[in-house]
C-alpha positions as CSV (number, residue, x, y, z in Angstrom):
1,M,-94.0,30.2,-82.1
2,D,-93.0,32.1,-85.3
3,Q,-89.8,31.5,-87.1
4,H,-87.8,34.1,-89.0
5,Y,-84.7,33.9,-91.2
6,S,-82.5,36.8,-90.1
7,Q,-79.1,36.7,-91.9
8,N,-78.2,38.9,-94.8
9,Q,-75.6,38.2,-97.6
10,A,-72.7,39.7,-95.5
11,G,-73.4,37.2,-92.7
12,I,-75.0,39.8,-90.3
13,V,-77.8,38.4,-88.2
14,S,-80.3,41.1,-87.3
15,S,-83.7,41.2,-85.8
16,P,-86.7,41.7,-88.1
17,L,-88.8,43.0,-85.2
18,P,-88.4,44.9,-81.9
19,G,-88.4,42.9,-78.7
20,K,-86.5,41.3,-75.9
21,V,-83.7,38.7,-76.2
22,V,-85.0,35.7,-74.2
23,K,-82.5,33.0,-75.1
24,I,-79.2,32.8,-77.1
25,L,-78.9,29.3,-78.7
26,A,-75.3,29.5,-80.0
27,Q,-71.9,30.7,-78.8
28,E,-69.1,32.5,-80.6
29,G,-67.1,29.9,-82.5
30,D,-70.0,27.5,-83.0
31,Q,-70.5,26.0,-86.4
32,V,-74.1,26.5,-87.6
33,E,-76.2,25.1,-90.4
34,A,-78.8,26.8,-92.6
35,G,-82.1,26.9,-90.7
36,Q,-80.4,26.6,-87.3
37,K,-82.0,28.7,-84.6
38,L,-79.7,31.3,-83.0
39,F,-82.0,33.5,-80.9
40,L,-85.4,33.4,-79.2
41,I,-87.0,36.9,-79.1
42,E,-90.2,37.9,-77.3
43,S,-92.2,40.6,-79.1
44,M,-95.8,41.6,-78.6
45,K,-96.3,38.7,-76.1
46,M,-95.2,36.1,-78.7
47,F,-92.0,34.2,-79.1
48,H,-90.0,34.3,-82.3
49,E,-87.1,32.0,-83.3
50,L,-84.4,33.7,-85.4
51,Q,-82.6,31.3,-87.8
52,V,-79.6,31.6,-90.0
53,S,-80.1,31.2,-93.8
54,Q,-76.7,29.8,-94.6
55,E,-74.1,27.7,-92.8
56,G,-71.0,29.1,-91.2
57,T,-69.2,30.0,-87.9
58,V,-70.6,32.4,-85.4
59,S,-67.9,35.0,-85.2
60,D,-69.5,37.4,-82.7
61,I,-72.6,37.9,-80.6
62,N,-73.5,41.5,-79.8
63,V,-76.4,41.1,-77.4
64,K,-77.1,39.3,-74.1
65,V,-80.2,37.7,-72.6
66,G,-82.6,40.5,-71.4
67,D,-81.5,43.1,-73.9
68,I,-84.2,45.1,-75.5
69,I,-83.7,45.3,-79.3
70,A,-85.0,47.4,-82.2
71,P,-85.7,46.1,-85.7
72,T,-82.5,45.7,-87.7
73,T,-80.3,45.4,-84.5
74,H,-77.1,43.6,-85.3
75,L,-77.3,40.6,-83.1
76,A,-74.4,38.4,-84.4
77,S,-72.2,37.7,-87.4
78,V,-71.9,34.3,-89.2
79,S,-69.0,33.9,-91.6
């Protein structure tokens, strides 16, 4: 299982690759720590864990399980 950091300076969590959202590991309002996994994405028959790079609070989640996503899709925000 590959791991990717997916949060930019503005706190936007985006996908670095296309795929399908398999699991959402946090909810809006959750406190998260740097390195915490937020999403499990399936891409090219492999699973990829998307992690946050800094701590904060999940302020919104813009996808649901089963959604097909493109690279750079805005998945969530952490502030």
